[in-house]
N, C-alpha and C positions, 0 to 999 in steps of 0.2 A: 492458583497463582497465575498471573499474566506472563506472557512471553514476548519475545521480539519476533518480528517478521521482516525479512529482507527481500525486496522485490527487485529483480534485475530485468531490464528491457534491453536485449542485445542491440536492437536497432538504434538506441539512443546513447550508447556508451561513448561514442566519439563524435556525435553530431552537434553537440552544443545547443540542442533544441530544448526549450523549456517544456515541461510536462507536469501533470498532476495525477496522483493516484487516489481513487476512491475505493472503499472497502464496504461490501454489503454482506450482512449476515444471512444465515439460512432463513430467517424470518422476513427477508426482503427489505429490511431497514438498513440505512447507512450507519456504519460505525462512527460514533462521535467520541471525541477525546478532548480533555481539557489541557490546554497549554499551561505551563507553569506561570507564564506571564500574561495570560489573557483568557478570552472566552473559548467556548466550544468550537471545534473545527471538525470538518468531515473530509478534508483533502490533505494530502501530503505531497510535498514537492519532490519531483524526480530530478535528481542532479547527476549528470554524467551517467545516466542510465540506471541509477539506483535510488530506491526509496526505502527508508527504514522506519518501521513503527516500533517504538520501544515497549509499549505496554498494551498488548493485544490479548484479550481473553481467549481461552481455549474455544475452538469451534471450527466450523466449516465456513469459508469465506469466498465470496466472488470478488474478483479484482478487475478494475478497469483503469487503464492509463490513457489519458488524452493529451496529445502533444499540441503545442501552439500552431504547428503547421497543418493541423487537421487529421493527422493519423491517429489511430487508436488501437489498443491491444486489450484483450480480455484473457483472464486466466482464473485460477482458483488456488486456494491454499488451505491446509488443515493445520491448526495449531493445537498443541497439547500443553498441559500445565508445566511451566518452567522449562520447556524444551525449545530453544531457538529454532525458528523455521526459515526456510529460504525457498524461493520459487523463481523461475525464469520464464520470461515471455519472449 
């Protein structure tokens, strides 16, 4: 079963800067997900320093957040079946 992943970027919590999160699997490929109302996507919006992916499979993930002002953050997360995960950058 899939799980959720919450990614928090401390530097973006109060900044009001737009940012996006990309998630890459251990195989080097970006994680793709289907939105209920549209096509596949491979980026998640970071709002007020937080991004949430609701249906991420178990695995080891590389995370990258890129802000509109040029800053970026990298991190990692491990997800397990049915256990919500959280990471902070």
